[in-house]
Each structure stands twice: as C-alpha cells, then as structure tokens.
C-alpha positions as CSV (number, residue, x, y, z in Angstrom):
1,M,19.9,9.8,3.2
2,K,20.8,11.6,6.6
3,C,17.9,13.8,8.2
4,P,18.5,17.4,7.8
5,S,19.6,18.3,11.4
6,V,22.2,16.2,11.6
7,M,23.6,16.5,8.1
8,A,27.0,17.6,7.9
9,Y,28.6,20.6,6.0
10,A,29.6,18.6,3.0
11,D,26.3,16.7,2.4
12,V,24.4,20.5,2.7
13,L,26.6,21.5,0.6
14,D,26.3,18.8,-2.3
15,W,22.4,18.9,-1.1
16,M,22.1,22.7,-2.0
17,F,24.5,22.6,-5.4
18,N,22.5,19.6,-6.3
19,L,19.9,22.4,-6.4
20,E,21.6,23.3,-9.5
21,R,19.8,20.6,-12.2
22,F,17.1,23.5,-11.4
23,G,18.6,26.1,-13.1
24,I,18.0,29.5,-13.4
25,K,14.1,30.7,-13.1
26,L,13.7,34.5,-13.2
27,G,10.5,36.0,-11.5
28,L,9.4,36.9,-7.7
29,E,6.6,35.1,-6.9
30,N,8.6,31.6,-5.7
31,V,11.2,33.8,-3.2
32,S,8.6,36.0,-2.6
33,E,6.2,32.8,-1.4
34,F,9.4,31.1,0.6
35,M,10.3,34.4,2.3
36,S,7.0,34.6,3.8
37,R,7.2,31.2,4.4
38,I,10.2,31.5,6.8
39,G,9.3,34.9,8.8
40,D,10.1,37.7,5.7
41,P,13.2,38.8,6.9
42,Q,14.0,41.2,4.4
43,R,11.8,42.9,5.8
44,D,13.7,43.4,8.9
45,L,17.1,44.2,6.6
46,R,17.9,48.1,6.1
47,S,19.9,47.3,2.3
48,V,22.1,48.9,-0.4
49,H,21.0,47.1,-3.2
50,V,23.9,46.8,-6.1
51,T,23.5,45.6,-9.9
52,G,25.0,46.0,-13.3
53,T,27.5,44.3,-15.6
54,N,31.3,45.0,-14.2
55,G,31.8,46.9,-10.6
56,K,28.8,45.4,-8.9
57,G,30.8,43.0,-6.8
58,S,33.8,45.4,-6.5
59,A,31.3,48.2,-4.8
60,C,29.6,46.3,-2.7
61,A,32.8,45.4,-1.2
62,M,33.9,48.8,-1.0
63,V,30.0,50.0,0.5
64,A,30.5,46.7,2.7
65,S,33.8,48.5,4.2
66,I,33.1,51.7,4.5
67,L,30.4,51.3,6.5
68,R,31.8,48.1,8.8
69,S,34.8,51.7,9.6
70,S,31.6,53.9,10.3
71,G,31.0,51.3,12.8
72,L,28.1,49.3,11.8
73,K,27.5,45.6,11.8
74,V,27.5,45.1,8.0
75,G,25.9,41.8,6.2
76,L,27.7,41.2,2.5
77,Y,25.8,38.9,0.0
78,T,27.4,38.1,-3.1
79,S,27.6,35.6,-5.9
80,P,29.8,34.0,-7.2
81,H,32.2,32.5,-4.8
82,L,35.8,31.5,-6.1
83,V,37.2,28.9,-3.5
84,D,34.6,28.8,-0.2
85,F,30.4,29.0,-0.7
86,R,30.9,30.8,2.7
87,E,32.0,33.7,1.0
88,R,29.0,34.7,-0.6
89,I,27.3,35.3,3.1
90,A,29.8,37.4,5.4
91,I,29.3,39.7,8.7
92,D,31.6,41.9,9.3
93,G,34.2,40.3,6.8
94,K,33.9,36.7,8.3
95,K,32.2,34.2,6.5
96,I,29.2,32.2,7.7
97,P,30.4,29.6,9.8
98,E,30.0,25.9,8.5
99,E,27.6,24.9,11.0
100,E,25.8,28.0,10.8
101,V,25.4,27.4,7.4
102,V,24.5,23.6,8.2
103,R,21.5,24.5,10.8
104,V,20.0,27.4,8.7
105,S,19.5,25.7,5.4
106,S,18.1,22.4,7.4
107,E,16.1,24.8,8.9
108,L,14.5,26.0,5.4
109,R,14.8,22.7,4.0
110,P,10.9,21.6,5.2
111,V,9.9,24.7,3.9
112,M,11.5,24.3,0.4
113,E,10.4,20.8,0.1
114,E,7.0,21.9,1.3
115,M,6.6,23.9,-1.8
116,A,7.5,21.1,-4.0
117,R,5.6,19.2,-3.5
118,E,2.6,21.4,-3.6
119,S,3.5,22.4,-7.3
120,T,6.7,21.5,-9.6
121,E,6.4,25.4,-10.7
122,K,7.2,26.3,-7.1
123,Q,10.5,24.2,-6.9
124,L,12.9,27.1,-5.7
125,T,16.3,27.2,-7.5
126,F,19.5,27.3,-6.0
127,F,20.0,31.1,-5.9
128,E,16.7,31.4,-4.1
129,L,17.2,28.8,-1.4
130,T,21.0,30.7,-0.6
131,T,19.1,33.9,-1.2
132,G,17.0,33.0,1.6
133,L,19.9,31.8,4.2
134,A,21.4,35.0,3.8
135,F,18.3,36.8,4.8
136,K,17.2,34.7,7.7
137,Y,20.8,34.6,8.9
138,F,22.1,38.3,8.6
139,A,17.9,38.8,10.0
140,E,18.6,36.5,13.2
141,R,21.8,38.3,13.9
142,K,20.4,41.4,13.6
143,V,23.0,43.7,11.8
144,D,22.7,47.3,11.4
145,I,22.8,46.8,7.2
146,V,23.3,44.5,4.3
147,V,24.9,45.2,1.3
148,A,23.4,43.0,-1.5
149,E,24.7,41.8,-4.7
150,V,22.6,41.0,-7.3
151,G,22.8,37.2,-9.0
152,M,21.4,37.9,-12.7
153,G,19.8,41.1,-13.8
154,G,18.0,42.8,-11.1
155,R,14.2,42.9,-11.6
156,L,13.4,39.6,-11.4
157,D,16.1,38.4,-9.8
158,A,15.7,36.7,-6.1
159,T,17.9,39.8,-3.9
160,N,15.0,41.6,-5.4
161,V,12.0,41.3,-2.2
162,L,14.7,44.0,-0.8
163,L,13.3,47.4,-0.3
164,P,16.3,49.3,0.6
165,E,17.9,52.4,1.4
166,V,20.0,53.4,-1.8
167,A,20.1,51.2,-5.2
168,V,23.8,51.3,-7.6
169,I,23.1,50.3,-11.1
170,T,27.7,50.2,-11.7
171,R,28.1,50.0,-15.7
172,I,25.8,48.1,-18.2
173,G,26.6,45.8,-20.6
174,L,25.9,43.1,-23.1
175,E,25.7,39.6,-20.3
176,H,23.0,36.7,-20.7
177,T,21.4,38.1,-23.8
178,N,19.2,35.2,-23.4
179,Y,18.0,36.1,-19.9
180,L,18.0,39.7,-19.8
181,G,17.6,41.0,-23.4
182,S,19.8,41.8,-26.8
183,T,20.2,45.0,-27.0
184,V,21.8,47.7,-23.6
185,S,18.7,49.3,-23.2
186,E,16.5,45.9,-22.9
187,I,19.6,44.6,-19.7
188,A,19.3,48.3,-19.1
189,R,15.3,47.7,-18.1
190,E,16.3,44.4,-16.4
191,K,18.9,46.3,-14.1
192,A,16.8,49.9,-13.5
193,G,14.0,46.7,-11.8
194,I,15.6,47.5,-8.7
195,I,14.8,51.2,-8.3
196,K,12.1,50.9,-6.0
197,E,9.6,53.9,-5.0
198,K,11.1,57.5,-3.3
199,V,14.6,55.3,-3.0
200,P,17.8,57.1,-4.3
201,T,19.4,55.6,-7.1
202,I,23.8,55.6,-7.8
203,T,25.0,55.4,-10.8
204,C,28.4,55.2,-13.2
205,E,26.4,54.4,-16.6
206,R,27.5,56.9,-18.9
207,S,25.5,55.6,-22.7
208,Q,23.0,57.2,-23.2
209,E,20.8,54.9,-24.5
210,A,20.7,53.0,-20.9
211,L,21.2,56.4,-18.5
212,A,17.2,56.9,-20.7
213,V,16.4,53.9,-19.3
214,I,17.3,54.2,-15.6
215,G,16.3,58.0,-15.9
216,H,12.4,56.9,-16.6
217,V,12.2,54.6,-14.6
218,C,13.2,56.8,-11.8
219,I,10.8,59.6,-13.1
220,G,8.1,57.0,-12.2
221,K,9.4,55.8,-9.4
222,H,9.9,59.3,-7.5
223,S,13.7,58.2,-7.4
224,A,16.4,60.9,-6.9
225,L,18.7,60.2,-9.2
226,K,22.7,60.0,-9.2
227,R,24.6,60.3,-12.3
228,I,28.8,60.0,-12.7
229,D,29.6,62.7,-14.2
230,E,27.1,64.9,-13.4
231,D,26.4,64.5,-9.7
232,F,29.2,63.4,-8.7
233,S,33.0,62.5,-10.2
234,V,36.2,61.5,-9.7
235,G,39.5,63.1,-11.0
236,S,43.4,62.9,-10.6
237,V,43.2,59.1,-11.1
238,T,46.5,57.8,-10.3
239,Q,47.0,54.1,-10.6
240,S,49.8,51.7,-9.9
241,L,50.8,48.0,-8.2
242,S,49.7,48.9,-5.0
243,G,46.4,50.3,-6.4
244,T,44.4,53.4,-7.3
245,S,44.2,57.0,-6.6
246,F,41.7,59.8,-6.6
247,D,39.8,63.1,-5.9
248,Y,36.3,62.8,-5.4
249,R,33.8,65.3,-6.1
250,G,30.1,65.2,-4.9
251,E,28.4,66.2,-1.5
252,K,31.7,67.2,-0.4
253,E,34.8,67.2,-2.0
254,L,38.0,64.6,-0.5
255,K,40.7,64.3,-2.1
256,N,43.8,62.4,-2.7
257,L,41.5,58.9,-1.6
258,H,43.2,55.8,-1.9
259,T,41.7,52.0,-2.4
260,V,44.1,48.6,-3.0
261,L,42.3,47.6,-6.3
262,V,44.4,48.6,-9.1
263,G,42.9,50.1,-12.1
264,R,41.2,53.3,-13.2
265,Y,37.5,51.9,-13.2
266,Q,38.4,51.5,-9.2
267,A,38.0,55.1,-9.0
268,E,34.4,54.8,-10.2
269,N,33.7,52.2,-8.1
270,A,35.0,53.7,-5.7
271,A,33.3,57.4,-6.0
272,A,29.7,55.2,-6.6
273,A,30.5,53.9,-3.0
274,V,30.8,57.3,-1.4
275,A,28.6,58.5,-3.2
276,V,25.5,55.2,-1.9
277,C,27.3,56.9,2.0
278,E,26.1,60.5,0.7
279,A,22.6,58.9,-0.1
280,L,22.7,57.4,3.2
281,V,23.9,60.5,5.5
282,E,21.4,61.9,4.0
283,K,18.9,59.3,6.2
284,G,20.4,59.6,9.1
285,Y,23.3,57.5,9.0
286,S,26.5,58.8,10.8
287,I,29.6,58.1,8.4
288,S,32.7,60.5,8.4
289,E,35.3,61.6,5.9
290,E,37.6,59.7,7.8
291,D,35.3,56.3,7.6
292,M,35.4,56.4,4.4
293,R,39.1,56.8,3.1
294,R,39.3,54.3,5.9
295,G,36.8,51.7,5.0
296,L,38.4,52.8,1.1
297,K,41.8,51.8,2.1
298,R,40.4,48.9,3.2
299,T,38.8,46.9,1.0
300,V,39.2,43.7,-0.2
301,W,37.9,41.8,-3.3
302,P,40.0,39.2,-4.8
303,G,40.5,38.1,-8.0
304,R,39.8,40.6,-9.7
305,L,42.7,42.4,-11.2
306,D,44.3,40.7,-8.1
307,I,48.0,41.1,-8.1
308,V,48.8,38.5,-5.9
309,S,52.8,39.0,-6.3
310,R,55.5,40.8,-7.8
311,S,58.3,39.1,-8.2
312,P,57.6,37.0,-10.3
313,L,54.9,39.0,-11.2
314,V,51.5,37.1,-10.9
315,I,47.8,38.6,-11.4
316,L,44.4,36.4,-10.9
317,D,41.6,38.6,-12.6
318,G,38.3,37.3,-13.1
319,S,37.0,39.5,-16.3
320,H,35.3,37.5,-18.4
321,N,33.5,38.7,-21.1
322,P,35.4,41.5,-24.5
323,D,34.8,44.4,-22.2
324,G,36.1,43.3,-19.1
325,V,39.4,42.0,-20.6
326,G,39.6,45.1,-23.0
327,T,39.5,46.8,-19.7
328,T,42.0,44.5,-17.9
329,V,44.6,44.5,-20.5
330,G,44.8,48.3,-20.8
331,V,45.6,48.6,-16.7
332,L,47.7,46.3,-17.4
333,K,49.2,48.9,-20.5
334,D,49.0,51.5,-18.3
335,L,51.4,50.2,-15.6
336,K,53.4,48.5,-18.1
337,V,53.4,45.5,-16.8
338,T,52.7,43.8,-20.6
339,P,53.0,41.7,-22.3
340,L,52.5,39.2,-20.4
341,T,51.8,34.9,-20.4
342,Y,48.4,34.3,-20.6
343,V,46.3,31.2,-18.8
344,L,42.7,31.8,-20.7
345,G,39.9,29.1,-19.5
346,C,36.2,30.4,-20.3
347,M,33.0,29.0,-20.5
348,D,31.2,27.8,-23.5
349,D,28.7,30.4,-23.1
350,K,31.2,33.4,-23.6
351,D,32.5,34.9,-26.6
352,V,35.4,33.8,-26.7
353,R,37.3,35.0,-30.2
354,G,36.5,38.5,-28.4
355,I,38.7,38.1,-25.6
356,A,41.0,36.7,-27.4
357,R,41.3,39.6,-29.3
358,A,40.9,42.3,-26.4
359,L,44.5,39.8,-24.9
360,S,45.8,40.1,-28.7
361,P,47.2,43.4,-28.1
362,A,48.9,42.5,-24.4
363,A,50.1,39.0,-24.8
364,S,53.4,37.4,-25.6
365,R,52.2,33.8,-24.9
366,I,48.6,32.7,-24.8
367,I,48.0,28.7,-23.0
368,C,44.8,27.4,-23.3
369,T,42.5,25.5,-20.1
370,Q,39.7,24.5,-18.8
371,T,37.9,24.2,-15.6
372,P,36.5,21.2,-14.4
373,Y,32.5,22.1,-15.2
374,K,30.6,21.0,-17.0
375,R,29.8,24.4,-19.1
376,A,34.1,25.2,-19.4
377,L,34.6,25.2,-22.9
378,P,37.2,22.7,-23.7
379,A,41.0,23.8,-23.9
380,A,41.9,22.6,-27.9
381,R,39.0,24.4,-28.7
382,L,39.1,27.7,-26.6
383,A,42.6,27.8,-28.0
384,E,40.9,27.6,-32.3
385,A,39.2,30.3,-31.2
386,V,42.4,31.8,-29.8
387,R,44.5,31.3,-33.1
388,S,42.1,33.1,-35.1
389,E,42.9,36.2,-32.8
390,F,46.3,35.5,-31.8
391,A,49.4,35.3,-34.1
392,G,51.8,34.3,-30.9
393,P,52.5,30.9,-29.4
394,V,48.8,28.9,-28.6
395,E,49.9,26.4,-26.2
396,I,47.3,23.7,-24.9
397,V,47.3,22.4,-21.2
398,E,43.4,20.9,-20.1
399,R,44.5,20.9,-16.2
400,P,44.3,23.9,-14.5
401,A,47.0,23.9,-11.9
402,E,49.3,22.5,-15.0
403,A,48.5,25.6,-17.3
404,F,49.5,27.5,-14.2
405,E,52.5,26.2,-13.7
406,A,53.5,26.0,-17.4
407,G,52.6,30.1,-17.1
408,M,55.4,30.3,-14.3
409,R,58.1,28.6,-16.7
410,S,57.0,30.6,-19.9
411,T,59.8,33.1,-20.9
412,D,57.9,35.2,-22.7
413,G,56.8,38.7,-21.7
414,R,56.7,40.2,-17.7
415,G,55.2,37.8,-15.6
416,V,51.5,35.5,-15.7
417,C,47.8,36.4,-15.7
418,V,45.2,34.0,-14.6
419,I,42.1,35.3,-16.9
420,G,38.5,34.1,-18.7
421,S,36.2,33.2,-16.2
422,L,35.9,33.4,-12.1
423,Y,35.6,29.7,-11.9
424,L,39.0,29.5,-13.0
425,V,40.8,31.8,-10.3
426,G,39.1,29.8,-8.2
427,E,41.3,26.8,-9.4
428,A,44.7,29.5,-9.0
429,I,43.8,30.5,-5.7
430,P,44.8,27.6,-3.4
431,W,47.2,26.8,-6.1
432,W,48.8,29.7,-5.4
433,S,48.4,29.9,-1.7
434,A,50.0,26.0,-1.8
435,R,52.9,27.1,-3.8
436,K,53.8,30.0,-1.7
437,P,55.2,29.9,2.0
438,K,52.3,29.2,4.0
439,S,52.9,31.8,6.5
440,S,51.6,34.3,3.8
441,A,49.2,31.8,2.1
442,R,46.0,33.6,1.9
443,S,43.1,31.1,0.9
444,R,42.9,27.6,1.7
445,T,41.2,24.7,-0.6
446,T,37.8,23.2,0.7
447,Y,35.5,20.6,0.2
448,K,34.1,20.1,-4.0
449,S,32.0,17.1,-4.1
450,P,31.1,15.9,-7.6
451,V,27.9,17.3,-7.6
452,R,29.5,20.0,-7.1
453,I,32.0,20.1,-9.9
454,E,28.8,19.0,-12.0
455,A,26.6,22.1,-10.9
456,E,28.3,25.1,-9.5
457,N,29.1,26.3,-12.7
458,K,25.0,27.5,-13.9
459,R,25.8,30.8,-12.1
460,L,28.3,32.4,-14.5
C-alpha cells in the first residue's frame, strides 16, 4: 500500500469508502475522542445544525446561500453526495479540492488507526471520519459559519459534537426505524437530540405527536422554540416549473420571496431558512432582507424535484420513501405535467409498495431498474412490487442508462421522471449531462472504484 502522504485521490476514496464495512455506529464517544485528538476543530466553528426526515438538505442549501449573500464565508456539510464525494464538503459553493481531501485525510488516518489499534470498539466509521475531515478543513479555512446536515437521527449522529448558533428540525416521518425507533415520537426524540442549552430551535414539524417531544426537550434545554404556523408562516404560495414564490411572516413580513426549487413544500423549507436567519440576526449577525431574497433566488440543490429539461420534460427526484414520493407526485399533478413515465430504482430496505402506490395515480408507465450497489433492490423484484400497486405498463430494464433511454423513448405520458433513490439520481446526472450538448452540461462523472460501488450505498 502507498504511504498516505503520496496517495492519489482515487486511492484515498478507495480507502475511505472501504470503511463502510464497519457499518453505521450511532454514538458520540468515538467521534468525540477523535475530535479531541485532532484538536477539536468543531469548537472553532460557529454553525447551524439541521436535522429532519424530509427537507433538511434543501433547508441547509437555502441557509448557506442566504449567509453567503450576506458576505459570510460559509462551509456546507451535507450527505450523501450524488456524483462526486466532494459535494459533501464545500466552502462558498466550491467543493473541497481533491488535493485537500488527500492532505487532510492523510493527516487524520494515523489518528484513526491509532484509535483502532487501542480497541476494535474505537474503529471509526466512514461518516465519523468524513465529519472529522469536514470540520478540520472548515476550521483551517477559518469559515465564518458552517451549515451542517445531520447524517442520521441527531442525538447520536457524529455531527452532534457541534454547539450551534441555531438548531433546525424540518419535517419528521418514519425512517431508519431499525436505528431510530418505530414511532414518530421515538424518531422525534432522536431528532430533538440536536437541541442544545439556550440555543434557539426552528421547526417545520406540525404533528402534535412530534411537537410534544420537541417542545418538552426545548423546555428542558431552555431553548426558544419557533414553530411553523405559530411563530413564522408562509402564504400566497405559487409554484411553476420555474420555482416557488411565497410571502413570509415572522419577525418581519416579506412579500413575494422566490426560490428556483420547485414545490409548495419548498416554501416551508425556505421559510425555515429565513427564520434561522432572523434568529442569527438576534445574535448579532448582519443579514438584510435583500440578502434573504438574493440567497433564496440563488439556491441550487440538484436532484430534488430537479427539472433538468422542459422540452423534453426530464425530472430528477431523489425521493425514496412514500411520504416524499407522494409529495413529489402532488406537486407534479398541481403543475399539470402528469401522467409521466417513471424510471424507478430503490434500495432493498425501502417501502417499495408504498412508493409504487404513491406513484400510481400519476404514472403512465413505470420502468424498473437497479443501481450497481449491493443494497439496490433487483429490478425484477421491484417490478413485482410495482405490479401489485400499478395496473399500467411495467417494464424491467436493469441497467440505469438503458432505463433512462427507454424512458426518453416512451410515448406514454408527458415526460420522464427518475425517482426512488438518490443513488439512481446520481447515475442519471452524468447520463443527462453526457446526453446534452457539452456547453450546457452541469455535472461530470467521477472515479468510482469497485470498492466504492460495493460500499457506498450504506448511508441510504
């Protein structure tokens, strides 16, 4: 094996993704010790910490964009990535350079390996290492503030070593029930674990079951809670293929805000982002109304109800649970672009019948495919589940690129929508970029080793 100091970027990715074999370990003991050994970079970071089942990535992107518009140097840490690992770690919209991934990970590797030699229980996971890499990079670059997305849950997630300026909980639903609990209240308890002493909390959650938990934790932590429809709200929401417009009421009333992200639910995510910024203003940050307007307009968050072409209509959407898919379908029906041909691929731990049930009212044809990951549900098994919920044409095309092309050839419906998995969207982005004229391509493919293909899927 090469010395870490001279390892190439592709070699580093192989090594990092090979850590996926250690699975998911929820808990703060190892990551806290790791951070301590590398100088506790998280203590040098001011941050906004965001969790939730749906909407947390969009909310992170919006907050980061507004803060950038206000003149701050902003780090953004999100997961998973769609095409390029470096999407996870960005400063002012620029992905961490490959050479910085190599340098920082090479500095962290001896620390991680020393911990593992001391005890197998101290072996770090991929996400724990990546979190350390991100926070060290942000601290070295002296960012003004970090917007950090929770990987899973909240209370025991590696990112929860942060002491944020504001905690954010978007919408809560049933997810990762084998890790987080089988009821909404149990999952809400895990999400509410990011609430810190005297740190304000913003939430888009409406269910009384979840709010009871969040409110109880906020009281115990002396955290001022701001709830949608109570302390801030949206109104006059309009949506089109060009994005979403709405009015905001909170500390101020802001009329006709706009984001290019499509869907009524994005108005709520945007409202949460504005509420976060109002909370930061109360802490002394300088963020103007114009910063908020400009930041929302400039927000880009690929692969989430992402209309990459209008003629022909091509939509990429990473929704991977029945609630998320149902929300997407509702928006598409409101926009009067249904029925559609759906290219569907799912991981094997998802409620595929529920997803198919959500798609069926707005589908003319469903093409079942599978991504090249160990946890991908085989296309034939996916088709079985789909046929139990959808009476229309169901096709099996195992290779994603061939499935996308089959969708483009379909004369059923008004266009094609790729849906069911962020990993499937990750396959679709370079396919679409290669299919378009080079001058308009938005993404490029990046190196994927056999180890990465085998291991990369375990975050979803």
